[in-house]
MOPAC internal coordinates of N, CA, C and O (Angstrom, degrees):
PM7 1SCF
backbone

  N    0.0000 0     0.00 0     0.00 0    0    0    0
  C    1.4623 1     0.00 0     0.00 0    1    0    0
  C    1.4985 1   109.70 1     0.00 0    2    1    0
  O    1.2310 1   119.38 1   140.25 1    3    2    1
  N    1.3917 1   118.78 1   -39.75 1    3    2    1
  C    1.5100 1   121.55 1   171.62 1    5    3    2
  C    1.6122 1   111.50 1   -58.15 1    6    5    3
  O    1.2310 1   123.18 1   137.96 1    7    6    5
  N    1.3382 1   111.50 1   -42.04 1    7    6    5
  C    1.4403 1   118.51 1  -179.60 1    9    7    6
  C    1.6052 1   112.09 1   -60.47 1   10    9    7
  O    1.2310 1   121.23 1   138.11 1   11   10    9
  N    1.3619 1   115.25 1   -41.89 1   11   10    9
  C    1.3662 1   118.91 1   177.54 1   13   11   10
  C    1.4692 1   114.02 1   -68.13 1   14   13   11
  O    1.2310 1   120.39 1   141.05 1   15   14   13
  N    1.3708 1   116.87 1   -38.95 1   15   14   13
  C    1.4919 1   117.71 1  -179.69 1   17   15   14
  C    1.5031 1   106.59 1   -73.16 1   18   17   15
  O    1.2310 1   117.83 1   146.53 1   19   18   17
  N    1.2806 1   121.75 1   -33.47 1   19   18   17
  C    1.4946 1   119.19 1   174.11 1   21   19   18
  C    1.4794 1   115.13 1   -66.71 1   22   21   19
  O    1.2310 1   120.59 1   143.14 1   23   22   21
  N    1.3487 1   116.47 1   -36.86 1   23   22   21
  C    1.5091 1   119.18 1   177.95 1   25   23   22
  C    1.5249 1   110.47 1   -65.13 1   26   25   23
  O    1.2310 1   122.00 1   134.54 1   27   26   25
  N    1.3745 1   113.77 1   -45.46 1   27   26   25
  C    1.5210 1   116.59 1   176.08 1   29   27   26
  C    1.5189 1   110.06 1   -57.39 1   30   29   27
  O    1.2310 1   117.99 1   135.92 1   31   30   29
  N    1.2409 1   121.44 1   -44.08 1   31   30   29
  C    1.4524 1   126.40 1  -175.53 1   33   31   30
  C    1.4878 1   106.11 1   -61.20 1   34   33   31
  O    1.2310 1   119.37 1   134.36 1   35   34   33
  N    1.3368 1   118.81 1   -45.64 1   35   34   33
  C    1.5014 1   119.89 1  -175.24 1   37   35   34
  C    1.4505 1   110.21 1   -71.75 1   38   37   35
  O    1.2310 1   120.59 1   144.96 1   39   38   37
  N    1.4070 1   116.47 1   -35.04 1   39   38   37
  C    1.5303 1   118.10 1   177.15 1   41   39   38
  C    1.5121 1   111.05 1   -65.58 1   42   41   39
  O    1.2310 1   119.88 1   142.16 1   43   42   41
  N    1.2405 1   117.83 1   -37.84 1   43   42   41
  C    1.4966 1   118.85 1  -178.89 1   45   43   42
  C    1.5255 1   113.62 1   -70.34 1   46   45   43
  O    1.2310 1   121.10 1   139.47 1   47   46   45
  N    1.3862 1   115.50 1   -40.53 1   47   46   45
  C    1.4145 1   122.77 1  -179.46 1   49   47   46
  C    1.6179 1   107.31 1   -68.23 1   50   49   47
  O    1.2310 1   118.76 1   140.95 1   51   50   49
  N    1.3210 1   119.97 1   -39.05 1   51   50   49
  C    1.4099 1   120.06 1  -178.17 1   53   51   50
  C    1.4729 1   111.95 1   -84.32 1   54   53   51
  O    1.2310 1   121.32 1   161.06 1   55   54   53
  N    1.2859 1   115.08 1   -18.94 1   55   54   53
  C    1.4947 1   118.30 1  -179.57 1   57   55   54
  C    1.5339 1   115.55 1   -85.90 1   58   57   55
  O    1.2310 1   122.08 1   161.73 1   59   58   57
  N    1.4360 1   113.62 1   -18.27 1   59   58   57
  C    1.4850 1   119.40 1  -179.79 1   61   59   58
  C    1.4659 1   110.90 1   -62.88 1   62   61   59
  O    1.2310 1   117.56 1   132.64 1   63   62   61
  N    1.3149 1   122.25 1   -47.36 1   63   62   61
  C    1.5064 1   117.90 1  -177.00 1   65   63   62
  C    1.5651 1   111.30 1   -66.40 1   66   65   63
  O    1.2310 1   119.73 1   150.49 1   67   66   65
  N    1.2814 1   118.12 1   -29.51 1   67   66   65
  C    1.4171 1   119.54 1   177.61 1   69   67   66
  C    1.4531 1   113.35 1   -66.85 1   70   69   67
  O    1.2310 1   120.11 1   137.77 1   71   70   69
  N    1.3874 1   117.40 1   -42.23 1   71   70   69
  C    1.4415 1   121.23 1   172.70 1   73   71   70
  C    1.4876 1   112.32 1   -60.21 1   74   73   71
  O    1.2310 1   119.51 1   135.43 1   75   74   73
  N    1.3647 1   118.54 1   -44.57 1   75   74   73
  C    1.3437 1   122.67 1  -179.12 1   77   75   74
  C    1.5103 1   114.89 1   -57.06 1   78   77   75
  O    1.2310 1   122.24 1   141.66 1   79   78   77
  N    1.4349 1   113.31 1   -38.34 1   79   78   77
  C    1.3995 1   119.60 1   178.75 1   81   79   78
  C    1.5269 1   110.73 1   -68.61 1   82   81   79
  O    1.2310 1   119.26 1   141.99 1   83   82   81
  N    1.3823 1   119.01 1   -38.01 1   83   82   81
  C    1.3647 1   119.45 1   177.82 1   85   83   82
  C    1.5448 1   113.70 1   -61.65 1   86   85   83
  O    1.2310 1   122.15 1   138.18 1   87   86   85
  N    1.3182 1   113.48 1   -41.82 1   87   86   85
  C    1.3967 1   120.10 1   174.71 1   89   87   86
  C    1.6019 1   117.18 1   -55.82 1   90   89   87
  O    1.2310 1   123.97 1   133.41 1   91   90   89
  N    1.2657 1   110.00 1   -46.59 1   91   90   89
  C    1.4910 1   121.78 1   173.69 1   93   91   90
  C    1.5335 1   111.72 1   -57.29 1   94   93   91
  O    1.2310 1   120.89 1   137.65 1   95   94   93
  N    1.2952 1   115.90 1   -42.35 1   95   94   93
  C    1.4564 1   119.78 1   175.51 1   97   95   94
  C    1.5793 1   112.51 1   -64.64 1   98   97   95
  O    1.2310 1   122.16 1   141.15 1   99   98   97
  N    1.1885 1   113.48 1   -38.85 1   99   98   97
  C    1.5498 1   118.56 1   179.39 1  101   99   98
  C    1.5238 1   108.99 1   -64.69 1  102  101   99
  O    1.2310 1   121.77 1   136.25 1  103  102  101
  N    1.4341 1   114.21 1   -43.75 1  103  102  101
  C    1.4532 1   115.81 1  -179.80 1  105  103  102
  C    1.5165 1   108.37 1   -68.69 1  106  105  103
  O    1.2310 1   117.05 1   147.82 1  107  106  105
  N    1.3528 1   123.22 1   -32.18 1  107  106  105
  C    1.4624 1   118.48 1   174.44 1  109  107  106
  C    1.5157 1   116.09 1   -65.91 1  110  109  107
  O    1.2310 1   122.01 1   144.31 1  111  110  109
  N    1.3591 1   113.76 1   -35.69 1  111  110  109
  C    1.5007 1   120.22 1   178.56 1  113  111  110
  C    1.5300 1   104.08 1   -65.63 1  114  113  111
  O    1.2310 1   116.11 1   136.25 1  115  114  113
  N    1.2269 1   124.99 1   -43.75 1  115  114  113
  C    1.4179 1   125.21 1  -176.08 1  117  115  114
  C    1.6024 1   111.01 1   -67.20 1  118  117  115
  O    1.2310 1   121.89 1   136.89 1  119  118  117
  N    1.3709 1   113.99 1   -43.11 1  119  118  117
  C    1.4086 1   117.44 1   180.00 1  121  119  118
  C    1.5286 1   113.24 1   -64.00 1  122  121  119
  O    1.2310 1   121.81 1   144.08 1  123  122  121
  N    1.3744 1   114.15 1   -35.92 1  123  122  121
  C    1.4930 1   124.25 1   179.03 1  125  123  122
  C    1.5276 1   108.12 1   -66.15 1  126  125  123
  O    1.2310 1   119.23 1   137.04 1  127  126  125
  N    1.3344 1   119.07 1   -42.96 1  127  126  125
  C    1.4744 1   128.91 1   173.58 1  129  127  126
  C    1.4914 1   109.70 1   -54.41 1  130  129  127
  O    1.2310 1   121.43 1   129.51 1  131  130  129
  N    1.2948 1   114.87 1   -50.49 1  131  130  129
  C    1.5433 1   118.57 1  -177.89 1  133  131  130
  C    1.4297 1   113.63 1   -65.57 1  134  133  131
  O    1.2310 1   119.78 1   148.30 1  135  134  133
  N    1.3464 1   118.02 1   -31.70 1  135  134  133
  C    1.3846 1   120.52 1  -178.74 1  137  135  134
  C    1.5915 1   116.05 1   -75.14 1  138  137  135
  O    1.2310 1   122.43 1   155.61 1  139  138  137
  N    1.2672 1   112.95 1   -24.39 1  139  138  137
  C    1.5673 1   119.06 1  -179.21 1  141  139  138
  C    1.5018 1   106.97 1   -73.46 1  142  141  139
  O    1.2310 1   121.01 1   -31.11 1  143  142  141
  N    1.3248 1   115.68 1   148.89 1  143  142  141
  C    1.4649 1   119.69 1   177.25 1  145  143  142
  C    1.5267 1   112.33 1   -70.04 1  146  145  143
  O    1.2310 1   119.15 1   -25.27 1  147  146  145
  N    1.2443 1   119.23 1   154.73 1  147  146  145
  C    1.4734 1   125.28 1  -177.57 1  149  147  146
  C    1.5378 1   107.61 1   -70.91 1  150  149  147
  O    1.2310 1   121.32 1   -41.31 1  151  150  149
  N    1.2921 1   115.09 1   138.69 1  151  150  149
  C    1.4732 1   122.96 1   176.31 1  153  151  150
  C    1.5032 1   107.25 1   -65.12 1  154  153  151
  O    1.2310 1   119.85 1   -43.89 1  155  154  153
  N    1.4166 1   117.90 1   136.11 1  155  154  153
  C    1.3924 1   121.41 1   175.13 1  157  155  154
  C    1.5327 1   111.73 1   -86.07 1  158  157  155
  O    1.2310 1   122.08 1   -35.76 1  159  158  157
  N    1.3745 1   113.61 1   144.24 1  159  158  157
  C    1.4818 1   118.99 1  -179.54 1  161  159  158
  C    1.5528 1   102.66 1   -91.47 1  162  161  159
  O    1.2310 1   121.49 1   -38.04 1  163  162  161
  N    1.3410 1   114.75 1   141.96 1  163  162  161
  C    1.4155 1   119.23 1   178.56 1  165  163  162
  C    1.4775 1   114.81 1   -61.22 1  166  165  163
  O    1.2310 1   117.29 1   -55.12 1  167  166  165
  N    1.2069 1   122.77 1   124.88 1  167  166  165
  C    1.4965 1   121.34 1   178.07 1  169  167  166
  C    1.5841 1   114.01 1    92.27 1  170  169  167
  O    1.2310 1   121.14 1   167.24 1  171  170  169
  N    1.3579 1   115.42 1   -12.76 1  171  170  169
  C    1.3790 1   116.83 1  -176.57 1  173  171  170
  C    1.5217 1   105.37 1  -117.99 1  174  173  171
  O    1.2310 1   120.86 1   -60.41 1  175  174  173
  N    1.4056 1   115.97 1   119.59 1  175  174  173
  C    1.4470 1   119.26 1   179.11 1  177  175  174
  C    1.5339 1   108.54 1  -104.15 1  178  177  175
  O    1.2310 1   118.74 1   -36.70 1  179  178  177
  N    1.3252 1   120.01 1   143.30 1  179  178  177
  C    1.5013 1   115.99 1   173.36 1  181  179  178
  C    1.4039 1   113.30 1   -67.72 1  182  181  179
  O    1.2310 1   118.76 1   -37.39 1  183  182  181
  N    1.2958 1   119.98 1   142.61 1  183  182  181
  C    1.4699 1   127.06 1   176.67 1  185  183  182
  C    1.5235 1   107.86 1   -92.03 1  186  185  183
  O    1.2310 1   119.69 1   -67.65 1  187  186  185
  N    1.2935 1   118.20 1   112.35 1  187  186  185
  C    1.4106 1   119.46 1  -176.30 1  189  187  186
  C    1.5047 1   113.46 1  -105.13 1  190  189  187
  O    1.2310 1   118.30 1   160.58 1  191  190  189
  N    1.2238 1   120.84 1   -19.42 1  191  190  189
  C    1.4323 1   124.20 1   178.48 1  193  191  190
  C    1.4399 1   113.21 1  -124.40 1  194  193  191
  O    1.2310 1   119.43 1  -133.90 1  195  194  193
  N    1.3185 1   118.70 1    46.10 1  195  194  193
  C    1.4426 1   125.50 1   178.16 1  197  195  194
  C    1.5592 1   105.18 1   -79.16 1  198  197  195
  O    1.2310 1   123.37 1   -43.64 1  199  198  197
  N    1.3565 1   111.13 1   136.36 1  199  198  197
  C    1.4647 1   118.05 1   175.98 1  201  199  198
  C    1.5250 1   112.56 1   -74.88 1  202  201  199
  O    1.2310 1   118.42 1   -38.08 1  203  202  201
  N    1.3069 1   120.62 1   141.92 1  203  202  201
  C    1.4531 1   122.76 1   177.01 1  205  203  202
  C    1.5162 1   111.24 1   -62.63 1  206  205  203
  O    1.2310 1   120.28 1   -42.99 1  207  206  205
  N    1.4031 1   117.07 1   137.01 1  207  206  205
  C    1.4674 1   124.52 1   178.49 1  209  207  206
  C    1.5097 1   105.27 1  -108.89 1  210  209  207
  O    1.2310 1   123.41 1   -38.55 1  211  210  209
  N    1.4050 1   111.06 1   141.45 1  211  210  209
  C    1.4342 1   119.72 1  -176.78 1  213  211  210
  C    1.5129 1   107.78 1  -109.40 1  214  213  211
  O    1.2310 1   119.90 1   -51.61 1  215  214  213
  N    1.3996 1   117.79 1   128.39 1  215  214  213
  C    1.4172 1   122.15 1   174.31 1  217  215  214
  C    1.5826 1   105.66 1  -124.45 1  218  217  215
  O    1.2310 1   120.91 1   -82.66 1  219  218  217
  N    1.2773 1   115.87 1    97.34 1  219  218  217
  C    1.4759 1   121.23 1  -175.14 1  221  219  218
  C    1.5059 1   114.07 1    64.65 1  222  221  219
  O    1.2310 1   117.91 1    64.32 1  223  222  221
  N    1.2244 1   121.58 1  -115.68 1  223  222  221
  C    1.4531 1   124.55 1   178.56 1  225  223  222
  C    1.5857 1   110.63 1   -90.98 1  226  225  223
  O    1.2310 1   120.80 1   164.42 1  227  226  225
  N    1.3868 1   116.07 1   -15.58 1  227  226  225
  C    1.5017 1   119.64 1   178.71 1  229  227  226
  C    1.4839 1   110.90 1   -84.99 1  230  229  227
  O    1.2310 1   121.89 1   -29.53 1  231  230  229
  N    1.2937 1   113.99 1   150.47 1  231  230  229
  C    1.3992 1   122.15 1   175.43 1  233  231  230
  C    1.5340 1   105.45 1  -130.07 1  234  233  231
  O    1.2310 1   119.39 1   -57.09 1  235  234  233
  N    1.3178 1   118.76 1   122.91 1  235  234  233
  C    1.3931 1   125.09 1   175.95 1  237  235  234
  C    1.5259 1   112.00 1   -90.54 1  238  237  235
  O    1.2310 1   121.04 1   -69.44 1  239  238  237
  N    1.3438 1   115.61 1   110.56 1  239  238  237
  C    1.4757 1   122.93 1  -177.13 1  241  239  238
  C    1.5203 1   110.48 1   -96.90 1  242  241  239
  O    1.2310 1   117.76 1   -35.17 1  243  242  241
  N    1.2009 1   121.88 1   144.83 1  243  242  241
  C    1.5096 1   121.01 1   167.32 1  245  243  242
  C    1.5132 1   114.76 1   -57.52 1  246  245  243
  O    1.2310 1   120.78 1   -35.69 1  247  246  245
  N    1.3092 1   116.12 1   144.31 1  247  246  245
  C    1.4975 1   118.26 1   176.39 1  249  247  246
  C    1.4818 1   117.10 1   -60.93 1  250  249  247
  O    1.2310 1   120.46 1   -38.72 1  251  250  249
  N    1.2902 1   116.73 1   141.28 1  251  250  249
  C    1.4744 1   119.18 1   178.92 1  253  251  250
  C    1.4934 1   115.22 1  -110.62 1  254  253  251
  O    1.2310 1   118.83 1   163.48 1  255  254  253
  N    1.3394 1   119.83 1   -16.52 1  255  254  253
  C    1.4098 1   122.58 1  -178.30 1  257  255  254
  C    1.5599 1   110.15 1  -122.41 1  258  257  255
  O    1.2310 1   120.64 1   -15.36 1  259  258  257
  N    1.3171 1   116.39 1   164.64 1  259  258  257
  C    1.4280 1   119.93 1   179.59 1  261  259  258
  C    1.5601 1   110.38 1   -65.47 1  262  261  259
  O    1.2310 1   121.33 1   -37.21 1  263  262  261
  N    1.2507 1   115.06 1   142.79 1  263  262  261
  C    1.4859 1   115.60 1   174.76 1  265  263  262
  C    1.4329 1   113.64 1    91.66 1  266  265  263
  O    1.2310 1   119.41 1   166.42 1  267  266  265
  N    1.2875 1   118.73 1   -13.58 1  267  266  265
  C    1.5450 1   122.53 1   176.59 1  269  267  266
  C    1.4667 1   110.49 1   -82.62 1  270  269  267
  O    1.2310 1   120.30 1   -38.50 1  271  270  269
  N    1.2359 1   117.04 1   141.50 1  271  270  269
  C    1.4973 1   123.11 1   172.90 1  273  271  270
  C    1.5101 1   113.14 1   -98.65 1  274  273  271
  O    1.2310 1   122.38 1   134.40 1  275  274  273
  N    1.3126 1   113.05 1   -45.60 1  275  274  273
  C    1.5386 1   121.03 1  -179.31 1  277  275  274
  C    1.5213 1   106.95 1  -151.71 1  278  277  275
  O    1.2310 1   119.65 1   -35.39 1  279  278  277
  N    1.2928 1   118.27 1   144.61 1  279  278  277
  C    1.4415 1   119.43 1   171.41 1  281  279  278
  C    1.5782 1   109.15 1  -115.58 1  282  281  279
  O    1.2310 1   121.11 1   -45.70 1  283  282  281
  N    1.2380 1   115.48 1   134.30 1  283  282  281
  C    1.4676 1   126.38 1  -176.20 1  285  283  282
  C    1.5429 1   106.10 1  -107.11 1  286  285  283
  O    1.2310 1   123.51 1   -55.47 1  287  286  285
  N    1.3654 1   110.88 1   124.53 1  287  286  285
  C    1.5181 1   117.28 1   178.63 1  289  287  286
  C    1.5154 1   107.81 1  -110.98 1  290  289  287
  O    1.2310 1   121.01 1   -51.60 1  291  290  289
  N    1.3083 1   115.68 1   128.40 1  291  290  289
  C    1.5600 1   123.78 1  -178.61 1  293  291  290
  C    1.5397 1   103.02 1  -122.67 1  294  293  291
  O    1.2310 1   122.68 1   -59.42 1  295  294  293
  N    1.4134 1   112.47 1   120.58 1  295  294  293
  C    1.5300 1   114.01 1   175.47 1  297  295  294
  C    1.4342 1   113.18 1   -79.29 1  298  297  295
  O    1.2310 1   121.40 1   -92.91 1  299  298  297
  N    1.3300 1   114.94 1    87.09 1  299  298  297
  C    1.4660 1   124.43 1  -176.62 1  301  299  298
  C    1.5891 1   110.72 1   -63.39 1  302  301  299
  O    1.2310 1   120.62 1   138.47 1  303  302  301
  N    1.3132 1   116.43 1   -41.53 1  303  302  301
  C    1.5407 1   121.93 1   179.39 1  305  303  302
  C    1.4757 1   108.79 1   -57.85 1  306  305  303
  O    1.2310 1   122.69 1   126.41 1  307  306  305
  N    1.4078 1   112.45 1   -53.59 1  307  306  305
  C    1.5113 1   117.52 1  -177.94 1  309  307  306
  C    1.4887 1   111.24 1   -59.88 1  310  309  307
  O    1.2310 1   117.54 1   142.18 1  311  310  309
  N    1.2539 1   122.28 1   -37.82 1  311  310  309
  C    1.4694 1   127.27 1   177.81 1  313  311  310
  C    1.4814 1   112.45 1   -61.19 1  314  313  311
  O    1.2310 1   122.83 1   131.27 1  315  314  313
  N    1.4037 1   112.19 1   -48.73 1  315  314  313
  C    1.4727 1   117.84 1  -178.49 1  317  315  314
  C    1.5403 1   113.24 1   -65.94 1  318  317  315
  O    1.2310 1   123.40 1   137.92 1  319  318  317
  N    1.3508 1   111.08 1   -42.08 1  319  318  317
  C    1.5248 1   116.46 1  -179.25 1  321  319  318
  C    1.5375 1   109.14 1   -65.28 1  322  321  319
  O    1.2310 1   120.98 1   140.89 1  323  322  321
  N    1.3643 1   115.72 1   -39.11 1  323  322  321
  C    1.5720 1   115.34 1   177.58 1  325  323  322
  C    1.4250 1   111.08 1   -67.69 1  326  325  323
  O    1.2310 1   118.08 1   149.04 1  327  326  325
  N    1.3253 1   121.26 1   -30.96 1  327  326  325
  C    1.5500 1   121.26 1   174.34 1  329  327  326
  C    1.4713 1   114.44 1   -67.27 1  330  329  327
  O    1.2310 1   121.55 1   137.80 1  331  330  329
  N    1.3036 1   114.64 1   -42.20 1  331  330  329
  C    1.4824 1   119.32 1   177.39 1  333  331  330
  C    1.5801 1   112.52 1   -67.86 1  334  333  331
  O    1.2310 1   121.27 1   143.74 1  335  334  333
  N    1.3041 1   115.18 1   -36.26 1  335  334  333
  C    1.4310 1   118.14 1   177.35 1  337  335  334
  C    1.5273 1   112.61 1   -67.99 1  338  337  335
  O    1.2310 1   121.37 1   146.43 1  339  338  337
  N    1.3419 1   114.98 1   -33.57 1  339  338  337
  C    1.4870 1   119.99 1  -177.25 1  341  339  338
  C    1.6112 1   106.62 1   -74.19 1  342  341  339
  O    1.2310 1   120.80 1   141.03 1  343  342  341
  N    1.3721 1   116.08 1   -38.97 1  343  342  341
  C    1.4939 1   118.22 1   175.57 1  345  343  342
  C    1.5954 1   110.53 1   -61.16 1  346  345  343
  O    1.2310 1   122.65 1   134.84 1  347  346  345
  N    1.3217 1   112.53 1   -45.16 1  347  346  345
  C    1.4634 1   116.43 1  -179.01 1  349  347  346
  C    1.4990 1   113.02 1   -64.83 1  350  349  347
  O    1.2310 1   119.28 1   140.81 1  351  350  349
  N    1.2680 1   118.98 1   -39.19 1  351  350  349
  C    1.4680 1   125.86 1   175.50 1  353  351  350
  C    1.5576 1   110.25 1   -60.90 1  354  353  351
  O    1.2310 1   120.64 1   134.06 1  355  354  353
  N    1.2845 1   116.38 1   -45.94 1  355  354  353
  C    1.4228 1   120.81 1  -178.57 1  357  355  354
  C    1.5311 1   109.94 1   -66.17 1  358  357  355
  O    1.2310 1   119.86 1   139.74 1  359  358  357
  N    1.3594 1   117.88 1   -40.26 1  359  358  357
  C    1.4238 1   122.32 1   177.80 1  361  359  358
  C    1.5611 1   112.89 1   -63.14 1  362  361  359
  O    1.2310 1   123.70 1   141.72 1  363  362  361
  N    1.4015 1   110.52 1   -38.28 1  363  362  361
  C    1.5432 1   119.38 1   177.51 1  365  363  362
  C    1.5675 1   108.11 1   -63.48 1  366  365  363
  O    1.2310 1   120.76 1   134.86 1  367  366  365
  N    1.3618 1   116.15 1   -45.14 1  367  366  365
  C    1.3812 1   118.84 1   178.69 1  369  367  366
  C    1.5031 1   115.32 1   -60.07 1  370  369  367
  O    1.2310 1   119.63 1   137.75 1  371  370  369
  N    1.2702 1   118.31 1   -42.25 1  371  370  369
  C    1.4885 1   125.85 1   175.94 1  373  371  370
  C    1.4959 1   109.17 1   -62.36 1  374  373  371
  O    1.2310 1   119.46 1   134.12 1  375  374  373
  N    1.2506 1   118.63 1   -45.88 1  375  374  373
  C    1.5127 1   121.03 1  -178.83 1  377  375  374
  C    1.5896 1   108.67 1   -62.25 1  378  377  375
  O    1.2310 1   121.42 1   133.97 1  379  378  377
  N    1.3771 1   114.89 1   -46.03 1  379  378  377
  C    1.4462 1   115.06 1   177.47 1  381  379  378
  C    1.4935 1   115.90 1   -60.80 1  382  381  379
  O    1.2310 1   120.10 1   142.16 1  383  382  381
  N    1.3473 1   117.41 1   -37.84 1  383  382  381
  C    1.4572 1   121.54 1   178.55 1  385  383  382
  C    1.5230 1   107.43 1   -68.09 1  386  385  383
  O    1.2310 1   118.57 1   137.08 1  387  386  385
  N    1.1930 1   120.34 1   -42.92 1  387  386  385
  C    1.5006 1   120.73 1   176.84 1  389  387  386
  C    1.4763 1   114.29 1   -61.56 1  390  389  387
  O    1.2310 1   119.36 1   146.40 1  391  390  389
  N    1.3310 1   118.82 1   -33.60 1  391  390  389
  C    1.4685 1   122.54 1  -177.81 1  393  391  390
  C    1.5840 1   107.64 1   -78.47 1  394  393  391
  O    1.2310 1   121.21 1   147.65 1  395  394  393
  N    1.3514 1   115.29 1   -32.35 1  395  394  393
  C    1.4126 1   116.09 1   175.89 1  397  395  394
  C    1.5810 1   111.88 1   -70.29 1  398  397  395
  O    1.2310 1   120.48 1   140.94 1  399  398  397
  N    1.3006 1   116.69 1   -39.06 1  399  398  397
  C    1.4972 1   118.69 1   174.97 1  401  399  398
  C    1.4322 1   110.66 1   -63.77 1  402  401  399
  O    1.2310 1   117.97 1   142.37 1  403  402  401
  N    1.3250 1   121.47 1   -37.63 1  403  402  401
  C    1.5256 1   122.26 1   178.52 1  405  403  402
  C    1.4459 1   113.15 1   -71.06 1  406  405  403
  O    1.2310 1   119.11 1   148.87 1  407  406  405
  N    1.3633 1   119.31 1   -31.13 1  407  406  405
  C    1.4917 1   119.22 1   178.37 1  409  407  406
  C    1.4789 1   106.98 1   -75.32 1  410  409  407
  O    1.2310 1   118.63 1   135.22 1  411  410  409
  N    1.3603 1   120.22 1   -44.78 1  411  410  409
  C    1.4858 1   124.25 1   176.92 1  413  411  410
  C    1.6225 1   110.06 1   -53.09 1  414  413  411
  O    1.2310 1   121.38 1   130.82 1  415  414  413
  N    1.2534 1   114.97 1   -49.18 1  415  414  413
  C    1.4467 1   116.74 1   179.83 1  417  415  414
  C    1.5074 1   113.99 1   -65.41 1  418  417  415
  O    1.2310 1   117.50 1   144.41 1  419  418  417
  N    1.3516 1   122.36 1   -35.59 1  419  418  417
  C    1.3729 1   129.96 1   171.15 1  421  419  418
  C    1.6211 1   111.68 1   -63.73 1  422  421  419
  O    1.2310 1   119.92 1   136.13 1  423  422  421
  N    1.2700 1   117.76 1   -43.87 1  423  422  421
  C    1.4910 1   121.45 1   175.06 1  425  423  422
  C    1.4946 1   109.56 1   -65.96 1  426  425  423
  O    1.2310 1   118.68 1   135.18 1  427  426  425
  N    1.3386 1   120.11 1   -44.82 1  427  426  425
  C    1.4478 1   121.48 1   178.74 1  429  427  426
  C    1.4942 1   110.17 1   -60.37 1  430  429  427
  O    1.2310 1   119.14 1   133.43 1  431  430  429
  N    1.2344 1   119.24 1   -46.57 1  431  430  429
  C    1.4934 1   126.08 1   179.90 1  433  431  430
  C    1.6443 1   104.73 1   -58.15 1  434  433  431
  O    1.2310 1   120.02 1   126.54 1  435  434  433
  N    1.2916 1   117.57 1   -53.46 1  435  434  433
  C    1.4306 1   123.70 1  -178.30 1  437  435  434
  C    1.5634 1   109.95 1   -52.87 1  438  437  435
  O    1.2310 1   120.01 1   135.47 1  439  438  437
  N    1.3863 1   117.58 1   -44.53 1  439  438  437
  C    1.3909 1   123.37 1  -170.05 1  441  439  438
  C    1.5553 1   105.69 1   -72.99 1  442  441  439
  O    1.2310 1   122.06 1   142.57 1  443  442  441
  N    1.4018 1   113.67 1   -37.43 1  443  442  441
  C    1.4866 1   116.03 1   176.35 1  445  443  442
  C    1.5596 1   115.26 1   -62.34 1  446  445  443
  O    1.2310 1   123.97 1   145.45 1  447  446  445
  N    1.3247 1   109.99 1   -34.55 1  447  446  445
  C    1.5073 1   116.04 1  -176.60 1  449  447  446
  C    1.5473 1   111.27 1   -75.42 1  450  449  447
  O    1.2310 1   123.04 1   154.18 1  451  450  449
  N    1.3343 1   111.78 1   -25.82 1  451  450  449
  C    1.5086 1   115.25 1   178.05 1  453  451  450
  C    1.5120 1   113.30 1   -80.39 1  454  453  451
  O    1.2310 1   122.00 1   152.65 1  455  454  453
  N    1.3476 1   113.77 1   -27.35 1  455  454  453
  C    1.4651 1   117.79 1  -177.15 1  457  455  454
  C    1.6082 1   110.83 1   -86.09 1  458  457  455
  O    1.2310 1   119.68 1   149.60 1  459  458  457
  N    1.3007 1   118.22 1   -30.40 1  459  458  457
  C    1.4498 1   116.80 1  -178.66 1  461  459  458
  C    1.5314 1   106.48 1   -91.82 1  462  461  459
  O    1.2310 1   121.88 1   -50.33 1  463  462  461
  N    1.3928 1   114.00 1   129.67 1  463  462  461
  C    1.4863 1   115.95 1   176.38 1  465  463  462
  C    1.6111 1   105.56 1   -87.00 1  466  465  463
  O    1.2310 1   124.16 1   -62.33 1  467  466  465
  N    1.2496 1   109.62 1   117.67 1  467  466  465
  C    1.5112 1   117.18 1   171.99 1  469  467  466
  C    1.4862 1   118.97 1  -101.58 1  470  469  467
  O    1.2310 1   121.01 1  -178.20 1  471  470  469
  N    1.2735 1   115.67 1     1.80 1  471  470  469
  C    1.4293 1   124.54 1  -179.93 1  473  471  470
  C    1.4436 1   115.67 1   -76.32 1  474  473  471
  O    1.2310 1   120.10 1   180.00 1  475  474  473

């Protein structure tokens, strides 16, 4: 039993570097495959200078890196600034309406004071 356990221990210790070397070879094969240019499909040519197309707020931009099919651009800054401007405009309209109501109430009170003789 001790001999079997010792043999297994020796086989695991000696086998570990061999497994590590096989993994390194697999990584080498993968890195070599990634460095090679992509094969071209007959009749399909890659579009390198395609103009961006806009669909509403989204802009489809041609891919720039390997593995990309399409790149979508969303103008986050413009959307956020548009939202803040809308909130500011709504606040301004509310303040103007409140000022108009206040002026109308003051004019109404003044007109009533002029009409009623309190002397």
